[in-house]
N, C-alpha and C positions, 0 to 999 in steps of 0.2 A: 502803418503810418499815415495814410490816408483816414484813416476812421479816427485817429488821433486828431489829425488836423480838423477834420468835420465838426468833434468835437470841442474844439477848442474855439472855433467860430460860432457855434450854438452856445458856449459860455458865453462869448462877449456878446453877443446878441440879450443873452437874458439880463447881464451885468448895465446893459442901456448901451452899447456900442453899437452904431449904424454899420452894419456890414453889408453891402449889396452882393447878389449874385456874379456880376461882374466882376467885384472886387475878391470874392473868392475864387473865381476862375484865374483870377492874377496869380493868385497865392500859388497856386497849383501849378501853373506856369512857371513862378520864379523858382519855386522849389525842383522842378523839372532842370532849368537850368544851373542853379548853383549847386544842387544836390545836397546831401544831410549828414555828409561827412564830417564837416566842420561845422560844430555844434553854434559857434557864434555868426558865421555867415548865415545859417540856418533859420536863427533868431532873427536876425535882422531884414532877411527877407521876406520872411512872414510880420514883421512889423510894418514895414515898407507899404505892403501891398494892403494889409488888413486897417492899418491904423491910419486915420487923415486927419483928426484931430488931436493937438497936443494935450488937451486934458483927459483924454483916452488912454494915453502911453502908460501911465501907472495901474490902469487895468489889466491891460496886457502885459506887463513885466511881471505881474503879481500870480497871473492865470498860466503864462508860458511853462515856466520850471515844474507845475503842478502837472501837466500834461506829458512834458518832455524831460525830466528829471533837472536838477539843478547840475548834474555835472559829477557833483562829488558826493557819493554815497555816506551816511553817517559812519563816524569811526568808532570802532569798537577796538578797546586794548586787547592785550594777550592775557596772559596767566602768570601771577606773580609767582606761582610754587617751581616755573621753569627754572630759576637762579636760585631757590632755596637749597637750604642745606636739608637734608632730612629730618632734622629736631624741629626747624623751622614748619616744614611743611606738617608735621604731625602734629605740631601745637595749631596750628592753623585750621586743620581739619577737625582737632576734637574740641575747639572753640565753637565752629560752624554746629557740628553736631549736637550740642546744647540749643540751638535755638527752636524756637517752636517751627514743625514741620513746615508751613507754607512760606516763613519768612526763610527757612534754610534753603527750600530750593529756589527761592527769588537772588537769594545770596551766593549760590553758587554758581548760578547763570551768570550773573555779574563778573564773580572772580574767573570766569569762563570767555566772558568777552560774546555771549550767545544772544545775538538779536532776535528779535521775536519773528515766528514764523506767520505765513501769511493767513492762517487758519487762526490764531490767535488774536491777529488784528481784527480778521472780520468778525470773532466774536465779541472782542472788544467794540467795536464800531455797533455791534448789535444793541449791547447793552447800552449803551449812552446814549443811543439816539441819533447816531453818524449820519446812517442811512437816509435819514429824512431831512438832513442839514442842507441847504444850498445857499449860503451867505458865507461869503467868505470871511466875512468880519469875526464870526464864530470859529475860525480855524483855531486860534489859542486857547480858548474857551472848551473847547471839544477836546484837545488834547488833553487838558488840564483835567477833564472830566476822565477820560481814559487811563491817564497816570493814576488818577483817586482811586480807579476801578482796579487797578494794579496794586493797591496800598504801595505806592512810593512815599509818603509821609513817612509809613513803619518801617519801611526799607532804610531809609535815611537814619532813625531814631535808632534800628536795629546794627547800622552799620557803626553808628558813633558808640554802642556798646561793645561791639566787636572788638574794635581798637581798643578799648580799655582793658576789654578781658585779655586781648595779647599781652597787653604791656604789662597787665598783674602775672600772666604765666611767665614772664621772664623775655620776652622778644624785645630785643634792641631798638630804641625809638626810630633810629634809620628805617629798618624794615618796615617797621609799622605804618611809619607817613610812605613810604613806598606802596603798601598793600591800599592803603587810604587813597590815594590820589589816582590807581589804578579802578578802583571799583567806582569813584567821584566820576572819572572819564567815561567809564561803560555806562554808569547811570547816564550822564550828558548826553552818551550815543543813544542809549535807547529811547529816551525823550525827543532827540530829533527825529528819531525815525519813528515814532507815533505823530509827532508833529508833522512831519511830510505826509505820511500817510492821511492824516485828517485833512491836509488840504487837499491831497488827490481824490479824496473820495467826494469832498463838497463839490471841486473844480466837478467832476464826472455828473455829478447830482443838477449841477448848475447847468451843465451842457443838456440834460435831458427833459429839463421841466417844461413844460407847453407854455406858450407865448403867455397864457392867464390862468393863473392858479383858482380849481373851483374850490367852493367852501369845505368840501367832503375833505379834501386833500389837507387844507389847513388843519382843519380838527384832529386831524391825526398827527399833525407835528408836533414835536416837542415844543414847550412854550420858550427854552433857551433858543430854540432854533428858529426863532421868528423874526421878521423884518419888521421895521415900525409900521410899513403899510400890511403886512401879515395882521398885525396887530390892529390895525385900526378896522379890517373888515373883521375880525373876530369879535371885536366891541360890538358890532352892530348883528353879528350872528347871535350873541347870547341873548340879544333882549329878545331874540326871534325862539330860540331855545328855552328861556326862562316862562316865557308865554304858555308855551306848549306844555312845558311842565306842571304850570300852574293850574292849569284845564285840566291834564290827567290826574293830578294829584287830588284836586277839589272832587272831581267824580269818583275816582276812589274812595274817600272819605265819606263822599256821600250814599255809593252803594255799599259801604262797610257796617252802615248804623245798624243794620238788620242783624245782629247778633244771636247768641245762645237766648233761647227761650227765658223770659222771666216769670217764672210761674206765678210767684207772689203779686207782680203787677196784674196779671192776666186776671188773676182771680178778685183782684180789686175792682178791675174793671167790668168784671162779669154781673157784679152787684147788680146794677141799674138794669139788666136784663134775667132778675131774678136767679142768678148764677149759671146762666148759657154763657159760653165764653167766646161771645160774639167779635172781641176784639182781644186778637193776639198781640202781648208785647213782649219785647225783644229787647234785651241790654243791647246798650252803645258799645260796641266793640272796640271801635277805634276813637281816641282821642289826639286832639291837635297835640304836636310834640313843643314841649318847652326846651329852647335852644342856650346854649351860652358857648359862644364863637370866637374864638381867640386864633386872630391872623396876623403872620409874620409880612411884613410888606416892606424889609430891605431889600437890595438891589437884585438879590438872587430869586426873590419871591414874590416882586410886587404885584407882575402882570398876574400870575395865578390868583394870589389873594384878590387883586383888582377885580376879576371875573366872579368868585366865589361872593365876593360882596355885590354884584349886581344880580345874582342870584337869590340872594338873601333880600332884598329890596324888595325884589318881583314876587316872592312867595311870603310876603309878610301876611297877607290873609289866610295863610294855610298853618301859622303857627299859634301858639296862646299867646307866647312871649319870647322874645329874642335878647340878650343882652349879647352886644358886639363890641369886642376889644380889639386896636392894633398895638401891635410892639414894634421897635427895632432894638431899642436900647433900655426903652421903658417902654410901660403899658399905658394906655389911654383910651377910655370910654368912647365911645363913637356912635352908640346907639339914638343918640340924640339928633345925630346928624341926619337920620332915616324917617324924619318925623313927617319931612314935606313929601312933594310928589314928584319931584325930579333925581331922580336916582344918580345921574352924572353929574349935578352939582354936588350931591353928597357924597359922592365918591371922591372928586376933584377936591372937594374942602378936606378930607382926612389926610389925603395923599399930601396936599400944599402944605397941611399943618405939620407934617412928618416926613421931612425930606429925606432920600434914602442915600446911603454910602456903602463903601466897602468896608468889611470886616469889623463892623460896631453892631452886629447882633449881640444880644446878650438876653435870652430867654430865663436865663437864671432869676436875673434882677426882675425882670418882667414879673416873674411868677410871684416873687416876692411882692410887688407892688398888686399883683391880684388877691393876694393871702392877708395884706393889709387893709385893704378898701373894699374888695369885692366877691368875699368867700360866701356871704351869706345868699348871693344869687344861684350858688349850687344848692340842689336838693334830690331828694331819692327820684322825681319827676324830670329830673334836667337831664339832657344829653349834653354832655360837652364835646366839642369839638374844636381840635387845633389843627390851622391851616399852617405849615411851615416845613422847612427841610432839615430841622434837628440839629443845625450847624450852630454852634454856641461859641465859635472863636477860642476853645478853651476856657471858657467861663466856668462858673460854678453852675452846674446844671440845675442844682437845687430839686433833685429827684425826690428829696422828702417830702415840698411842698407836693409836687405834682402826684404824689402818692395819695395825701389828703384830698386834694382835688378829686381825684379818681374815685376814691371811696365815698365820697359823698353825693357822686352823680350817679344816677341809674345805670348809663353806659359811657364810654369816653372813646372817641371816634377820632384817629388822626388821618389828616389828609398831607400826602408828602408825595413831590413830583419824581423824589429819588427811589428808585429800585433798592432793595437790602442790599446789593452787592456794593453799592455805594456809601452803605454806611460805616465809612471808615474815615480816619482822619478827625478832625474837628466836629464830626458828627456823633449825637448823642442820642440816636435813636435806637441802639441795641438795650438804653438804659429806659428809654422812655417806652419802647413797645409792650415790652412784657406789663405793663400798668395799664392797656389799653384793652378794649373788647376787639378795636380791629382797625387795625392799619390799612389804608385805601392808599394805591398808587394813583396819581391824578397829573400826570406829564403833558397832558394835551388836554384841549377843549372836551373833547368827546369822553375821556375817563372822568373827568371833572363833573361833566352833567351826568353822567352814569350815578357817581358817586353822593350827587345830592338828591337823585332819584331816588337810591337807595335808604338815604338816611331820613327819608319823607315818606319811606313805605314801612321798615321796620321799627 
């Protein structure tokens, strides 16, 4: 219990609440007097000793249940087959058996009211980057990512199909509705379990965060787990990284000019020396790449694409030609913004012109815009780069157009902050990925910088 109180105090300090050593000691004294048996008295004793400003009370009220629980675990229902007739139970078993294996397993757990195990929650946390998150504003966001990784949208759709199938098999309507309600309650209970776990893990991370973050830790932190202050620090850091990359790539290109022996050029050069090969000529092995870059600047991708555009601006001298585009629900050509010398102004102009919003991404329509106006920017010398999460809000992904674009290009590379395990729901990545030469995960600044370096190397 003492360690949890210390974690709470650390989390309060990390959240901007001033808690002195004397106030910490008062908190322990109050707990000794009031005890911990009565949860409400325990909560009030900690709040009275640790919080001295009214504006800090909401922070305390949000953190306290994350360290000491809400007092009410998520409720999971029972098994509907307990009061079914043998015929109805067999009917339900047959209907579930016809589902795909992964959906069947999830549906059976929901039918039985089985909560997620600790190891399963830990695996989900690792997958979605929860272990690096230390901002409570992202609790719901991280919980949604964990539910997406568990294919919650597909499970909900499968539940509806299961109900329809049971009705077709002859189960009475009242029993079907009873099963539907129980599964819905269990699904809600599992969602609440995930949300509680996400909040608890973020609070624990917050309590362990040092007083000031160093850049190395921020570079490894997922984009979706960054605070506004973190983003400001990384925007400054990306300029340093871009300058270092530019120097390294320029040296690499310079050293790579001595490629294979060019016999014909060597013979021609030797004529002025009466046939003696005094000057050995080599073929240029590396040519500066030609890029077409399409960036998703919707809400979920905005910061990642902003950093990518910063890299592109800084590396203009290391490419032959760059055609840059940005999209949300339509495509816009933005290369003209990068003709000046100020990257910040250029990127700010693009983002101001295309304000973000939720659930309005339409990559398919943007590909249609590209097909109608800019397809001639692609040829056998071009590398096509797409920066986006492939989420299309169930709009037509226009895979036919992306196929044409990929075939016209020398190679196609997709930079996506999400791992393949999250390519479900409204994600069209399973359709786009086979058409790409490579799909690189760029969930944080370090991965993005490494991806840019790799693009400029091969």
